[in-house]
C-alpha positions in Angstrom: 126.7 114.3 67.8 127.6 110.6 67.8 127.9 108.5 70.9 129.1 104.9 71.7 126.7 103.1 74.0 127.2 100.0 76.1 123.7 99.0 77.3 122.7 96.3 79.7 120.5 93.7 78.0 118.6 91.2 80.2 115.6 89.1 79.3 114.2 88.7 82.8 115.3 88.4 86.5 116.6 84.9 85.9 118.6 85.8 82.8 122.3 86.5 83.7 122.3 89.5 81.3 125.1 91.1 79.4 126.3 94.5 78.0 125.6 95.1 74.3 127.4 97.8 72.2 125.4 100.1 69.9 125.8 103.5 68.3 123.8 106.6 68.7 124.2 108.8 65.6 123.1 112.2 64.6 121.9 113.1 68.1 120.8 116.7 68.7 122.2 118.5 71.8 118.6 119.6 72.5 117.3 116.0 72.9 116.6 114.5 76.3 118.4 111.3 77.2 115.2 109.3 76.7 114.7 110.9 73.2 118.2 109.8 72.4 117.2 106.2 73.4 114.1 106.5 71.2 116.3 107.3 68.2 118.5 104.3 69.0 115.5 102.0 69.3 114.2 103.1 66.0 117.5 102.1 64.4 117.4 98.7 66.3 113.9 98.0 65.1 114.7 98.8 61.5 117.6 96.4 61.7 115.4 93.6 63.0 116.7 93.8 66.6 114.9 94.0 69.9 114.6 97.6 71.2 116.1 98.6 74.5 113.4 98.4 77.2 113.3 101.2 79.7 110.5 102.6 81.9 109.1 106.1 81.4 105.9 108.0 81.7 105.6 111.8 82.3 109.0 112.8 80.8 108.6 115.9 83.0 110.7 114.9 86.0 107.8 114.2 88.4 106.7 110.6 88.0 110.0 108.9 89.0 109.6 106.0 86.6 112.6 106.7 84.2 115.6 105.9 86.4 118.7 104.0 85.4 122.4 104.3 85.9 124.6 106.3 83.4 128.3 105.9 83.7 128.0 104.7 87.3 125.7 107.5 88.5 121.9 107.2 89.0 120.1 109.5 86.6 123.4 110.7 85.1 125.9 113.4 85.9 123.5 116.3 86.5 122.5 116.6 90.2 118.8 117.2 91.0 117.8 115.9 87.6 115.8 112.8 86.4 116.9 110.9 83.3 114.0 112.3 81.3 115.2 115.9 82.1 118.8 115.1 81.4 119.6 116.7 78.0 122.3 115.5 75.6 124.1 118.8 75.9 125.5 117.2 79.1 127.7 115.0 76.8 130.3 115.6 74.1 130.6 114.2 70.6 132.3 110.8 70.7 131.5 110.1 74.4 131.3 106.5 75.6 128.3 105.8 77.8 127.6 102.8 80.0 123.9 102.4 80.7 122.6 99.8 83.3 119.5 99.3 85.5 119.2 99.9 89.3 121.3 97.3 91.0 119.5 96.0 94.2 118.1 92.7 95.3 114.8 94.3 96.1 114.6 95.6 92.5 114.5 92.5 90.2 115.1 93.2 86.6 111.9 93.0 84.4 113.9 93.5 81.2 117.0 95.4 80.1 116.9 98.8 82.0 113.4 98.3 83.6 113.2 97.0 87.2 110.3 96.0 89.4 110.1 98.7 92.1 106.9 97.5 93.7 108.7 97.0 96.9 108.6 100.8 97.4 104.8 100.7 96.9 104.4 98.1 99.5 106.4 100.2 102.0 103.9 103.0 101.4 100.9 100.6 101.7 102.2 99.5 105.1 101.6 102.9 106.7 101.8 105.9 104.3 98.3 107.2 105.2 96.5 109.1 107.9 93.4 108.3 110.0 90.6 110.8 109.1 86.9 110.9 109.9 84.6 110.4 106.9 82.1 113.1 105.9 82.5 116.4 104.3 85.9 118.0 103.9 87.1 120.2 106.7 88.1 123.8 106.2 91.6 124.1 104.9 92.6 126.4 107.8 90.8 124.3 110.5 94.2 123.0 111.8 97.0 125.4 112.1 100.4 124.2 110.9 103.6 126.0 111.8 105.4 127.3 108.7 108.6 125.6 109.5 106.8 122.2 109.9 104.8 122.7 106.7 107.9 123.5 104.7 109.8 120.5 106.0 106.8 118.3 105.2 106.7 119.7 101.7 110.4 119.0 101.3 109.9 115.4 102.3 106.8 115.0 100.1 108.8 116.0 97.0 110.1 112.4 96.9 109.0 110.8 93.6 109.9 107.3 94.6 112.3 106.7 91.7 114.7 104.5 93.7 117.9 106.4 92.8 118.7 106.4 96.5 118.6 102.6 96.6 120.7 102.3 93.5 123.4 104.8 94.7 123.7 103.3 98.2 126.5 100.6 98.5 124.1 98.7 100.9 121.0 99.1 98.6 119.2 100.8 101.5 115.8 102.4 101.1 116.2 104.6 104.2 116.0 108.0 102.4 112.8 107.0 100.6 111.1 105.5 103.7 112.2 108.4 105.8 110.7 110.9 103.3 107.4 109.1 103.2 107.2 108.8 107.0 108.3 112.4 107.6 105.9 114.2 105.3 103.0 112.8 107.3 104.6 112.7 110.7 105.5 116.4 110.6 101.8 117.4 110.2 99.1 117.5 112.8 96.9 115.2 110.7 99.6 112.5 110.8 100.1 112.4 114.6 97.4 109.7 115.6 99.3 107.0 113.6 102.8 108.4 114.0 104.3 105.6 116.1 102.4 102.8 114.4 103.4 104.3 111.0 107.1 104.2 111.6 107.0 100.7 113.0 104.9 99.3 110.1 106.8 101.1 107.3 110.3 100.3 108.6 109.2 96.7 109.3 108.0 96.4 105.7 111.2 98.0 104.4 113.3 95.4 106.2 111.0 92.6 105.0 111.5 93.6 101.4 115.3 92.9 101.6 116.7 96.4 101.5 120.1 97.0 103.2 120.8 99.1 106.2 122.0 102.7 106.3 125.7 103.3 107.1 125.6 107.1 106.4 127.6 107.1 103.2 125.5 110.0 101.9 125.3 108.7 98.3 121.5 108.7 98.6 121.3 112.4 99.1 123.8 113.1 96.3 121.8 110.9 93.8 118.3 112.1 94.7 116.8 114.1 91.8 114.6 116.1 94.3 117.5 116.7 96.7 115.9 115.1 99.7 118.1 115.6 102.7 119.5 112.9 105.0 118.3 114.7 108.1 114.9 113.0 107.4 116.7 109.6 108.1 117.8 110.9 111.5 114.2 112.0 112.3 112.9 108.6 111.3 115.4 106.8 113.5 114.4 109.0 116.4 110.7 108.2 115.8 111.5 104.5 115.5 113.4 104.4 118.8 110.5 106.2 120.5 107.9 104.0 118.9 109.9 100.8 119.8 109.8 101.8 123.5 106.0 102.3 123.3 105.4 99.1 121.2 103.8 97.1 124.0 101.1 99.7 124.2 100.4 99.7 120.4 98.0 97.3 118.9 99.4 94.1 117.5 103.1 93.0 117.3 105.2 94.3 114.4 105.9 90.8 113.0 102.2 90.1 112.4 101.8 93.3 110.5 104.8 92.6 108.3 103.7 89.0 107.5 100.2 90.3 106.7 
């Protein structure tokens, strides 16, 4: 199978960048998309050109590092699939593919298809943890968790932080990511002591990082490789409203935490 590629090439965040045409030849239908790019890079290196820079790690669809946009869709045409799990049988011989990085002000381009997604890490650092006493581990069944709550928490915890929701959103919002990280702790008994403080801190950090606001387009849910549902955003907004009403009773104003 032979494909025509138009790949975004950009030296760094200050470089204006441009699309560069290249060919992918003798590609097997059984290859993953990243394996196809490996073959293209081998050809570029042999011809004395710089290889295409893209981020990857596990190549098993669980680390979230491999994301970029293929023909206008984050992670490509297959729903519920990361780029590393997207196989070339999704395409036909002679197809033209446009490949570009996540487009968001909060995701500056490092080089080519690789972007800096550390803003998502800082959102988690702001409050994605629980308060727990030190000492020996407690028994696994010491705290009973209703089945429906544990299943919802597990659904939210499936988020791999790839950033596809941000790339798909016309506002470059990180609401689905933040809601998933808030919900998977807030739904469990262990997460209750910091529930109000957590939602204030993490949403405050999200806003400080420059992400846009949610206007319920639903593109985030459609692009998510782990099929995280939008109802977590509604739950986060409910918790945020409740926490905002109780803010005077919580330690420290929100702006001091965000600036710290």
